[in-house]
C-alpha positions as CSV (number, residue, x, y, z in Angstrom):
1,M,84.0,83.6,106.9
2,E,87.9,85.0,107.5
3,L,89.2,88.1,106.4
4,N,92.2,87.1,103.0
5,H,93.5,90.3,102.5
6,I,93.0,94.4,102.5
7,G,93.8,96.4,99.7
8,I,95.3,100.1,99.4
9,T,96.8,102.5,97.3
10,N,99.8,104.1,98.0
11,K,101.6,106.6,95.9
12,S,104.9,105.2,95.8
13,E,106.7,102.0,96.5
14,E,109.4,103.7,98.5
15,Q,106.7,104.9,101.0
16,A,105.2,101.6,100.9
17,I,107.9,100.1,102.1
18,R,109.0,102.2,104.9
19,F,105.4,102.0,106.6
20,Y,104.4,98.5,106.0
21,R,107.6,96.9,106.2
22,D,110.4,99.2,108.1
23,F,107.6,100.4,110.4
24,L,104.7,98.3,110.6
25,G,107.0,95.0,110.7
26,L,105.3,93.6,108.0
27,E,107.5,91.2,105.6
28,K,107.6,92.3,102.0
29,T,106.5,88.8,100.5
30,K,105.8,89.4,97.1
31,E,105.8,92.2,94.1
32,T,104.0,91.8,90.7
33,L,102.6,94.2,88.0
34,L,98.6,93.8,87.2
35,A,98.3,92.8,84.0
36,Q,97.3,96.5,81.7
37,E,93.7,93.5,80.8
38,L,92.9,92.9,84.2
39,S,93.1,96.4,85.7
40,E,90.8,97.2,83.0
41,Q,88.5,94.5,84.1
42,L,88.3,95.2,87.9
43,F,89.6,98.8,88.2
44,S,88.1,100.5,85.1
45,L,92.2,101.6,84.5
46,S,94.1,100.9,81.5
47,R,97.7,100.7,82.3
48,E,99.8,97.9,84.7
49,I,100.0,98.8,88.1
50,K,102.5,97.6,90.8
51,V,101.3,95.4,93.8
52,L,102.9,94.8,96.2
53,V,102.2,92.3,99.2
54,F,103.1,92.4,102.8
55,E,102.4,90.1,105.5
56,K,103.1,88.8,109.0
57,A,100.5,86.8,111.5
58,G,97.6,86.2,109.8
59,L,97.9,89.6,108.4
60,K,97.9,90.3,104.3
61,V,98.2,93.8,103.2
62,E,97.8,94.3,99.0
63,V,99.1,97.9,98.2
64,F,98.6,99.0,95.0
65,I,101.4,101.5,94.0
66,S,99.7,104.7,92.1
67,D,98.6,108.5,91.9
68,F,94.7,108.0,93.3
69,Q,93.9,110.2,95.2
70,H,91.7,109.3,98.1
71,A,88.4,111.9,98.7
72,S,87.6,114.2,101.2
73,P,86.9,113.2,104.2
74,N,88.5,109.8,103.7
75,F,86.6,107.7,106.0
76,T,88.4,104.1,104.8
77,H,90.2,102.3,106.9
78,F,91.7,99.3,108.7
79,G,92.2,98.1,112.1
80,L,95.1,96.7,113.9
81,M,95.2,95.2,117.2
82,L,98.7,96.0,118.8
83,D,100.4,93.6,121.3
84,N,102.3,96.9,122.8
85,F,100.6,99.4,121.6
86,A,102.6,102.3,124.0
87,E,105.7,101.2,121.9
88,V,104.1,101.8,118.1
89,A,102.8,105.7,119.6
90,E,106.3,106.3,120.3
91,K,107.7,104.8,117.2
92,A,105.5,107.0,115.2
93,K,107.0,110.1,117.0
94,R,110.5,108.7,116.0
95,S,109.6,107.9,112.3
96,H,107.2,110.8,111.8
97,V,104.4,108.9,111.4
98,D,101.2,111.0,112.2
99,L,99.4,109.2,115.5
100,I,95.6,111.1,115.4
101,I,93.7,111.4,118.6
102,G,90.3,111.3,118.9
103,K,88.1,112.2,122.3
104,H,85.0,112.6,122.9
105,K,83.8,111.6,126.7
106,E,85.4,108.3,128.0
107,K,86.1,107.3,124.6
108,T,89.7,107.7,122.7
109,V,90.3,106.6,119.5
110,Y,93.8,106.3,117.8
111,F,94.5,105.8,114.2
112,L,98.1,106.2,112.1
113,K,98.5,107.9,108.8
114,D,100.4,106.2,106.4
115,F,102.9,107.9,104.1
116,S,100.0,108.3,101.2
117,G,97.2,109.3,103.8
118,N,96.1,106.1,104.5
119,L,94.5,105.5,107.9
120,I,94.8,102.2,110.0
121,E,92.8,102.3,113.3
122,I,95.0,101.2,116.4
123,K,94.0,99.5,119.2
124,Q,95.8,97.8,122.7
125,K,95.3,94.1,122.3
126,P,93.8,92.9,125.6
């Protein structure tokens, strides 16, 4: 079994592009409207939904543009292995992307938060 893609929600197309294309460097490969009928069948939502697809080196993220609000607390996240962790952490500061740091004993965990509140765990590739 292998992962095919990740589907997440973002509040606006502009925010999705700023984070997934401009910040993470994924290529926007597709933009489509999910038909109202299919949206109703899959997600119980009776309206069309704009979907943007971003990809890079085996990673595919489908971003559904919607005003959906996450529950609190929100544990939903996906993880990325980074070639250059320090570079991304520094870029987060410059780009006003939240970098969340959690520490417990010898373990430190890092998350980015996109502009719609989605959490992305980041780790340095070995």
